[in-house]
C-alpha positions as CSV (number, residue, x, y, z in Angstrom):
1,M,33.3,10.1,6.0
2,N,34.4,13.4,4.5
3,R,33.1,16.1,6.8
4,K,33.4,18.7,4.1
5,H,30.1,17.4,2.8
6,T,27.0,19.2,3.9
7,P,24.9,17.0,6.1
8,V,21.8,15.5,4.5
9,F,20.0,16.3,7.7
10,S,20.9,18.5,10.6
11,C,19.1,20.0,13.6
12,R,20.1,22.4,16.2
13,N,18.7,22.9,19.7
14,V,15.3,21.3,18.9
15,H,12.7,21.4,21.6
16,V,9.2,20.0,21.2
17,S,6.2,20.6,23.3
18,I,2.7,19.0,23.3
19,E,-0.1,21.1,24.9
20,G,2.5,23.1,26.9
21,T,4.5,20.1,28.1
22,E,8.1,19.9,26.9
23,V,8.8,16.4,25.6
24,V,12.0,16.9,23.5
25,K,14.5,19.1,25.4
26,G,17.3,20.1,23.1
27,V,18.6,17.9,20.3
28,D,21.5,18.5,18.0
29,L,22.1,16.0,15.3
30,D,24.0,15.7,12.0
31,I,23.5,12.9,9.5
32,Y,25.9,12.9,6.5
33,P,25.4,11.4,3.0
34,G,25.4,7.6,3.1
35,E,25.0,7.4,6.9
36,K,22.4,5.3,8.7
37,H,21.7,6.2,12.3
38,A,19.5,4.5,14.9
39,L,17.7,6.2,17.8
40,M,17.0,3.9,20.7
41,G,15.4,4.5,24.0
42,P,12.7,3.4,26.4
43,N,9.0,4.0,26.0
44,G,8.0,7.6,26.6
45,S,11.4,9.0,26.1
46,G,10.3,11.3,23.2
47,K,11.8,9.4,20.2
48,S,8.6,9.2,18.2
49,T,7.6,12.7,19.2
50,F,11.0,14.0,17.9
51,A,10.5,12.2,14.5
52,S,7.0,13.4,14.0
53,A,7.9,17.0,15.0
54,V,10.8,17.1,12.6
55,M,8.4,16.1,9.8
56,G,6.1,19.0,10.8
57,H,3.3,17.4,12.8
58,P,0.8,20.2,13.4
59,L,0.0,19.3,17.0
60,Y,3.6,19.6,18.1
61,E,5.2,22.9,18.9
62,L,8.8,22.8,17.7
63,S,11.5,25.4,18.4
64,G,15.0,25.2,17.0
65,E,16.4,24.7,13.5
66,I,16.1,21.9,11.0
67,F,18.0,21.7,7.7
68,L,17.9,19.4,4.7
69,R,21.1,19.6,2.6
70,G,21.8,23.0,4.3
71,E,18.4,24.5,3.4
72,P,16.2,25.5,6.4
73,L,13.0,23.5,6.8
74,H,11.7,24.5,10.2
75,D,9.2,27.1,8.9
76,L,7.8,24.9,6.2
77,P,4.6,22.8,6.4
78,P,4.9,19.0,6.3
79,E,3.9,18.6,2.7
80,E,6.7,21.0,1.6
81,R,9.2,19.1,3.7
82,A,8.1,15.9,1.9
83,R,8.4,17.6,-1.5
84,R,12.0,18.7,-0.6
85,G,12.9,15.1,0.1
86,M,12.0,14.2,3.7
87,F,10.1,11.0,4.4
88,L,8.5,9.6,7.5
89,G,7.6,6.0,7.8
90,F,4.9,5.6,10.4
91,Q,4.7,3.2,13.3
92,H,1.0,2.8,12.8
93,P,0.1,3.7,9.2
94,I,-3.5,4.7,8.9
95,A,-6.1,3.2,6.6
96,V,-7.7,5.4,3.9
97,P,-10.9,3.7,2.6
98,G,-11.9,4.8,-0.9
99,V,-8.3,5.6,-2.0
100,S,-6.5,2.9,-3.8
101,V,-2.8,2.1,-3.3
102,A,-2.0,2.9,-6.9
103,N,-3.8,6.3,-6.9
104,F,-2.3,7.3,-3.6
105,L,1.2,6.4,-4.8
106,R,0.9,8.1,-8.2
107,A,-0.2,11.3,-6.5
108,A,2.6,11.1,-4.0
109,V,5.2,10.5,-6.8
110,K,3.8,13.4,-8.9
111,A,4.1,15.7,-5.9
112,R,7.7,14.6,-5.1
113,R,8.9,14.8,-8.7
114,G,7.0,18.0,-9.6
115,K,5.5,16.5,-12.8
116,D,2.9,14.0,-13.9
117,I,4.1,10.5,-14.8
118,P,2.8,8.5,-17.8
119,V,0.5,5.7,-16.7
120,R,2.6,3.0,-18.4
121,Q,5.9,4.3,-16.8
122,F,4.3,4.5,-13.4
123,R,2.8,1.1,-13.6
124,K,6.1,-0.4,-14.5
125,E,7.9,1.4,-11.5
126,L,5.1,0.4,-9.2
127,Y,5.1,-3.3,-10.1
128,D,8.9,-3.5,-10.0
129,A,8.7,-2.1,-6.5
130,F,6.0,-4.6,-5.6
131,D,8.2,-7.5,-6.8
132,R,11.2,-6.3,-4.8
133,L,9.1,-6.3,-1.6
134,D,7.2,-9.5,-2.4
135,I,3.8,-7.6,-2.5
136,P,1.1,-9.1,-4.8
137,H,0.3,-6.9,-7.8
138,E,-3.4,-7.0,-6.9
139,F,-2.6,-4.7,-3.9
140,A,-2.5,-1.8,-6.3
141,G,-6.3,-1.8,-6.5
142,R,-6.9,-2.3,-2.7
143,Y,-7.7,0.7,-0.5
144,L,-4.7,2.1,1.3
145,N,-3.9,0.0,4.4
146,D,-7.6,-1.0,4.6
147,G,-7.6,-4.5,6.1
148,F,-3.8,-4.8,5.8
149,S,-1.8,-6.8,8.3
150,G,0.9,-5.1,10.3
151,G,3.5,-6.5,8.0
152,E,1.7,-5.5,4.8
153,K,1.4,-1.9,6.1
154,K,5.1,-1.7,6.9
155,R,6.0,-3.1,3.4
156,L,3.8,-0.4,1.9
157,E,5.8,2.3,3.8
158,V,9.0,0.9,2.4
159,L,7.4,0.8,-1.1
160,Q,6.8,4.5,-0.8
161,M,10.5,5.0,-0.1
162,L,11.4,3.0,-3.2
163,L,9.2,5.2,-5.4
164,L,9.7,8.6,-3.8
165,Q,13.5,8.3,-3.5
166,P,13.8,10.7,-0.5
167,S,17.0,12.4,0.5
168,F,16.4,11.8,4.2
169,V,14.3,9.0,5.7
170,L,12.8,8.9,9.2
171,L,11.5,5.5,10.2
172,D,9.4,5.3,13.4
173,E,9.5,1.7,14.7
174,I,9.2,0.2,11.2
175,D,10.1,-3.2,12.8
176,S,7.2,-3.3,15.3
177,G,4.8,-6.2,14.6
178,L,7.0,-7.9,12.0
179,D,7.9,-11.6,12.0
180,I,11.4,-12.6,11.0
181,D,10.6,-13.1,7.3
182,A,8.8,-9.8,6.9
183,L,11.6,-8.1,8.9
184,K,14.2,-9.4,6.3
185,I,12.1,-8.2,3.4
186,V,11.5,-4.8,4.9
187,S,15.2,-4.4,5.9
188,N,16.3,-5.3,2.4
189,G,13.8,-2.8,0.9
190,I,15.2,-0.1,3.2
191,D,18.7,-0.7,2.0
192,E,17.6,-0.7,-1.6
193,A,15.8,2.6,-1.2
194,L,18.8,4.3,0.2
195,N,21.7,5.6,-1.9
196,P,25.2,7.1,-1.2
197,E,23.7,10.6,-1.1
198,S,20.7,9.9,1.2
199,G,20.5,9.5,5.0
200,L,18.5,7.5,7.5
201,L,17.4,7.9,11.1
202,M,15.6,4.8,12.4
203,V,13.7,4.9,15.7
204,T,13.6,1.5,17.3
205,H,13.4,-0.3,20.6
206,Y,15.1,-3.5,19.5
207,Q,18.5,-4.5,18.2
208,R,17.2,-7.2,15.9
209,I,16.5,-4.9,12.9
210,L,20.0,-3.5,13.2
211,N,21.3,-6.9,12.3
212,Y,20.0,-6.3,8.8
213,V,20.1,-2.4,8.5
214,N,23.6,-1.9,9.8
215,P,23.8,1.6,11.4
216,D,26.9,3.8,11.4
217,K,25.8,5.4,14.7
218,V,23.5,4.5,17.5
219,H,22.1,7.2,19.7
220,V,20.5,6.6,23.1
221,F,17.5,8.9,23.7
222,M,16.2,9.4,27.3
223,N,14.1,12.1,28.9
224,G,13.9,14.1,25.7
225,R,17.6,14.2,25.0
226,I,20.4,12.2,23.2
227,I,22.5,11.1,26.1
228,R,25.0,8.8,24.3
229,T,26.3,8.2,20.8
230,G,28.3,5.3,19.7
231,G,28.7,2.6,17.1
232,P,26.6,-0.5,16.4
233,E,28.1,-2.2,19.6
234,Q,26.0,0.2,21.6
235,A,22.8,-1.5,20.5
236,L,24.2,-4.9,21.6
237,E,24.9,-3.5,25.0
238,L,21.4,-2.0,25.3
239,E,20.0,-5.4,24.2
240,E,21.9,-7.1,27.0
241,H,21.6,-4.6,29.8
242,G,18.6,-2.4,28.9
243,Y,18.2,1.1,30.2
244,E,18.2,0.4,33.9
245,N,21.7,1.7,34.5
246,L,21.1,4.9,32.6
247,D,19.4,7.8,34.4
248,G,18.9,10.0,31.4
249,T,21.3,12.7,32.6
250,E,24.6,11.4,31.2
251,P,26.5,13.7,28.8
252,T,26.5,12.6,25.2
253,A,29.5,10.3,24.7
254,A,30.6,7.5,22.6
255,L,30.2,4.2,24.4
256,G,33.5,2.8,25.5
257,A,35.3,6.1,24.8
């Protein structure tokens, strides 16, 4: 990777508090064009809090700096971060009764691109994305996530990626609740939605999705900090040994270095 490139995403000294309790305790991270990173750690370590706070969750108090392609985002509301090219795929996508999938997605694409899209063009893009993710076309008329299975909700998150074409993608446990067939479809969709200029940070507990979405780097997150950074082999070691031998105070280092 040519380090002369500006990172797609970078953050410096990020701290996050919830109701006065510090959960994320100083994170520095650079993700360059074309890179895929995984963030792994035990329950309660602060991984999901970090992802939500970076996207601008209003209930989280964030200090530090966040940049998208060198432009500061830390003072912008979440909707503006999304317009600039950030995307967060939720662990538990919410249902929105009364709002159809098609209407939601058309509004989102309009906001991202800054212009309206002719109905015929949007319908073609939508159904092409449906086909790539093995989603029946009739889902366009269903209410957003209302009565959807876990796998259907996760496919819809990836569908949004395909249509919005974000610069930087945060995925918060996109693999939770997926059977092996759905995992393969979702993983293929993630790879299709990325391009050589975009970046990915995927929060996960398990190594299995990393068999399909091959990360360039794996970070171990414990007690609100990144304590180790290494290659894909780090996920395999965590799968075998877990986090029991890590106390959360180790300095950041590449595994095996």
